[in-house]
C-alpha positions in Angstrom: 93.9 101.8 103.1 95.7 103.5 100.2 92.8 103.6 97.7 90.2 104.6 101.0 92.3 107.8 100.6 92.2 107.9 97.4 88.5 108.2 97.0 88.9 111.3 99.3 91.6 113.3 97.2 89.3 112.7 94.5 86.4 113.4 96.3 85.4 117.0 94.5 85.5 114.6 90.9 82.9 112.7 92.6 84.0 109.1 91.4 80.6 107.6 91.2 82.0 104.9 89.1 83.8 104.1 92.5 80.5 103.8 94.2 79.2 101.5 91.8 82.2 99.1 92.3 82.1 99.6 96.4 78.0 99.4 96.6 78.3 96.1 94.0 80.5 94.3 96.5 78.5 95.4 99.6 75.1 93.8 98.8 76.5 90.6 97.7 78.8 90.7 100.8 75.0 91.5 102.7 73.1 88.7 101.0 76.1 86.5 102.4 77.1 85.5 98.4 80.9 84.9 97.4 82.2 87.4 94.8 82.6 85.4 91.6 84.6 85.8 88.6 80.9 85.6 87.0 79.6 88.6 89.7 82.7 90.3 88.6 82.3 90.4 84.9 78.7 91.3 85.1 79.8 94.1 87.2 82.6 94.7 84.7 80.3 95.3 82.2 78.2 97.8 83.4 81.5 99.7 83.3 82.4 101.6 80.2 85.7 102.6 79.4 85.0 105.9 79.4 84.2 105.4 83.5 87.4 104.4 84.2 89.9 106.9 86.0 92.8 106.1 88.7 90.4 105.1 91.1 88.2 103.0 89.7 91.6 101.3 87.6 93.5 100.7 91.2 90.1 99.4 93.1 89.4 97.5 89.7 93.2 96.2 89.9 92.7 95.1 93.6 89.6 93.5 93.0 91.1 90.7 90.4 94.2 90.9 92.7 92.2 89.2 95.7 89.5 87.2 93.2 90.8 83.5 92.3 90.4 82.6 88.6 90.5 86.4 88.0 93.1 87.6 86.1 94.9 91.3 84.8 94.9 90.1 81.3 91.1 88.6 81.8 90.1 92.3 83.1 92.1 94.0 79.5 90.5 91.1 77.4 86.9 92.8 78.8 87.4 96.0 77.3 89.4 95.2 74.3 86.6 92.6 73.6 83.9 95.3 73.5 82.6 97.6 70.4 85.4 100.0 71.0 88.4 98.0 71.6 90.1 99.8 74.0 91.5 99.3 77.2 91.5 102.8 79.3 94.6 104.6 79.7 94.1 104.8 83.5 93.8 101.2 83.6 97.1 100.3 81.3 99.1 103.1 83.4 97.2 101.8 86.7 98.8 98.4 85.0 102.2 99.5 85.1 102.2 100.9 88.5 101.4 97.6 89.8 103.8 95.9 87.3 107.3 98.2 88.5 105.8 98.0 92.0 105.9 94.0 92.5 109.6 94.4 90.8 110.7 96.4 93.5 109.2 94.0 95.6 110.3 91.0 94.4 114.2 92.0 94.2 116.2 90.8 96.5 
């Protein structure tokens, strides 16, 4: 739900890449296929570092959390392996925030 609120809040910025990601997943599921790690990596190869904003970063991390066989390390490595070798700042920031949230939740 938080992600959907973010889409609405950032609507003035036209999060086209977020729509691309959600549409890709929707089409796969409509065809009664599984969204596999291979499909994730294929989709990811269409996303440039410059396309990654806060919403896209959070969406990618949410997918990684729910997709067996893919880790946040794979996500980072995918961007590093490209010509620019740059991990988008919004993705790094989102990973730091996610890491601090999980540390707070795991404390007794």
